Structure formats: C-alpha cells, structure tokens
N, C-alpha and C positions, 0 to 999 in steps of 0.2 A: 542598875535599874534604868538609867538614862540610855545605856547601850541597848537594852532589850526593847525599850520604847522606840528607839530609832530604827531598830531592825524590823519591828512591827510596822512602822510607817513605810519603810522601804517595800515590805511585802505587800502592803495595801496599794502602793503606787504601781507595783508590778501587776496586780490583779486589775486595777483600773485600766492600765494599758491593754491588757489582754481582753478586757470587756469591750473596749472600743473596737478592737480588731474583730471580735466575734459578733458583736451586735450590729455593726454598721455594714450593710452590704456594699456601700460605696468605698470602703477602705480597701486600698489596693496593695499597701505595703506597710511595714512597721515604720519605715522612715517617714512616710506620709502622715501617719498618725502622730508620731513624735514631733514633727515640725509644723503641722498645719491644723491640728484639732484643738479648737478653743476650749472645748469641754475638758480635755485632758490637761491642757495648760492651767486652767482654773483650778483643777483638782491638785495639780502639782503645787501651786501656790498655797492652796488651802492646807495641804498636808504639812508643809513647813510652818505656816502661820499657826496651825493648831498645835504643833509640837512646841512652838515658842509660847503659845497661850497657856498650855498646860504647865510650863516652867514658870508661869507668872511674870513673864517679861513684859513690861508695859510698852504701850505705843506701837512697837514694831509689828506685832501680829495684825492689828487693825490697819496699819499703814500698808502692809503687804497685801491684805485682802482688797483694799481700795485700789491699789495699783493694778492688781489682777482684774478687778472690775473695769478699770479704764481700758485695759488691753483686750479683754475678752467679752465684755458685756454681761458677765456672770458674777453675781455678788454672793459670796459664801462667807458668813461670819466665822471667824476663827474659833469661836466657842461651840459651834455645831459639832455633834458627834456623828461621824459618817463611817459606815462599815466599808468593806472592800468590794470592788467590782461595780462601783457606781458608773453609769454611762449617761452623760449629758449630751443629747443629740442636738447639734447646732448650738443651742444654749443661750442665744441672745435673750436678755430679759429675765433669765432665771434668778430667783432670789431665795436664799436659804437662811433663815433667821438663827439667832444666837443659841436658843435652847432646842433647836430641832435635833431629832435623833433619827438616823436612817440606817436600816439594816444592810444586808449584803445583796448584791446583784439587783440593784434598783435602776430603773431607767426613767430619766426625766427629759421631756421634750421642751422645746423653746417656750419661753414665756411663763413657765411654771413658778408659782409663788408658794413657798412653805413659810407662812407668816403668822404673826400674832393678831389679836383682835382688841387689845387694850394696852394701857400703860402700866399695868401691874407688873411687879418684879417676880422673879422665880420662873417656873416652867410656864411658858406662854406660847410655845410653838409646837407643831405636831410631832408625833412619833410615828415613823413610817417603818413597817415591817420589811421582811426580805422578799425578793422576787416580786416587786411591785412596779407597775408601769403607771406613770402620770402623764396624761396626754397634753398636747400643746395648749398653753393658755390656762390650764386648770389652776385653781386656787384652793389650797388646803390650809385652813386658818384655825388658830387657837390650839390649846393644849389637848388635842384629841388624839386618838390612837387609830392608826390604819393597819389592819392585819396583814398577814403574809399572803402572797399570791393574789393581790387585789389589782384590778384594772380601773383606773379613773379616766373617764372620757374627756376629750378635748373641751376646754372652756367650762368644765364643771366647777362649781363652788361647793366644797365639802366643809361642813361645819359640825358634823357629828361623827362619833366613832363608827368605824366600818369593820365588820368581822372578816376573818380569813376567807379566801376564795370567793370574794364578792366582786361584782361589777357595779360601778357608780356612774350615773350620768345626771346632767341637768343642773338648774339653778333654782333653789339650793339642791345639792347633790342628793339623789335618791338611789337606794340600793335596788337594782332591777334584776339581779341574778345572784344566787348563792349556789356554789357547786361544792359537793362533798369531795369530788375527786380532785387530784392535783392538776393544776394548769400546766401544760407542757411549756418548757422554756422557750421553744421556738415560736410559741404563740404570743409571747409577752410583748413583742414589738407591734403587734396588730392592735392599734387603738382606733381603727376605722370601723370595723365590723362589730359595733357595740349596739345592743338593742335600744330603741327609742320608745319608751312607754307611751308618750303622747301621740306619736305617729301611729303606733299599733292601735291605740284606742280610737283614733279618727278613722282608721281603716275598718275597724270593727263596726263603728257607727254607720259608715257608708254601706257596708254589707247589709246591715239591718234595714237601712232606708231603701236600698234597692229591692230587698225582699218584700217590704211593705208596698212599694210601688207595683211590683209584679202581682201581688195579691189583690190590690185595688183594681188593676187593669183586668185581671181575671174575673172579678166580680162584676165589673161593668159589662164585660163580654157576655157573661151568663145572663144578665138582665136584658141585654139587647136581643 
C-alpha cells in the first residue's frame, strides 16, 4: 500500500515537472526547471510532506512545509490534497490552506490565496476543479467549489461557488462569462484578456450620453 502511494507521488512529481516545462514559455531546459523554479521546489517539498502527513507522522510534515516556505515564499499545508500537473508561476506569496483540494492541470500565479474564512474546524478551504487558472493576487476563500475550466481574474476575491467553464472577475468575484464549449488548454495562461463588466457598462453609458448630446444638438439646429 505504501509502495503504491509512493509511486503515485512520484508520478505526480513527474507531471508537475512536465507542467512547468509546458506552461512556462520562459523555460529553456529541464535542468533550468529542476534547479531554479521555486514553484516546482515548493511542490517537491509538499509531495513529501503530504506523504508523511498521510502516514500520521507528527511535526515533520509541517516543519518541512515551513522550511519550503522560507526557501520559496510559497506556503502549502501538507494536509492539502493536490492533483497532478499543478503549475505555480513565480509563486511568491502563494498560500494553500490545509483542507484545500485541487484537481489536475491547475495554474496559480503569484500572490494567490486559497484560504479559509473562519476558525471552524473541518472543511474550511476551497475545492478547485481541473484545468483552472487563478490570476495573480486572487483570493479564493472558504469551503466553496470552483468548477473545471474556470478562469479567475487577477486580484479577484471569490467567495461563492463557480460553475464549470466560467470566468470570474472583481471584488467580490462576479461570474461574467459562462461557456458551454471546452476552453482550449493553450488559452489557460491568458489571464489578461478577461472581460471587465464595470468598464463595459461605463462605455455603454458613454455611448448613450453621446447619442443624447447629438440628438439635442440636432434639435437646437432645427429650431435655429
């Protein structure tokens, strides 16, 4: 049983490594990723700490996670359940809480917090689906569920469940787009071109104001 679990951990580490190579256009070689990528180093430490945590070994899993935090600036609680292929880009300031669950092929940018909202015990951190992108500085808080193929814009604060194939922006996070079709994998890193509903509304109001001005000027010209 322990051997199977260790083999599963090794497979996940391999997929984490391949995800960093595939998702980061700045990655030039396997050696560079292995030696210089803080996100990959943090995941290595987490995989070992999580394996120890599941064996109910006291103290050492948490100590290892804090040592990794000191080295990388990324804090991942050993109790979190993380699927394979997680890519943490840059990573400084990323926090992943104890009861967080993350699916496969997820991308987190720097400053992301997957955290709790209170002191109650039990499930208190979010569940993140597969093929999800969480933009820089975003906060996903509480025991909420984020579906598959979701994009969360930079600096958003998400406090409610999000269905599959959705785009979320703002504070608090608002769902601004839901697609029935599958989001292409190559689009997952693009957390810049995300709709801004407030800006769109302001533009719409400006168009209406301009139309009213033209109508008033036309009426004045007719009277003159």
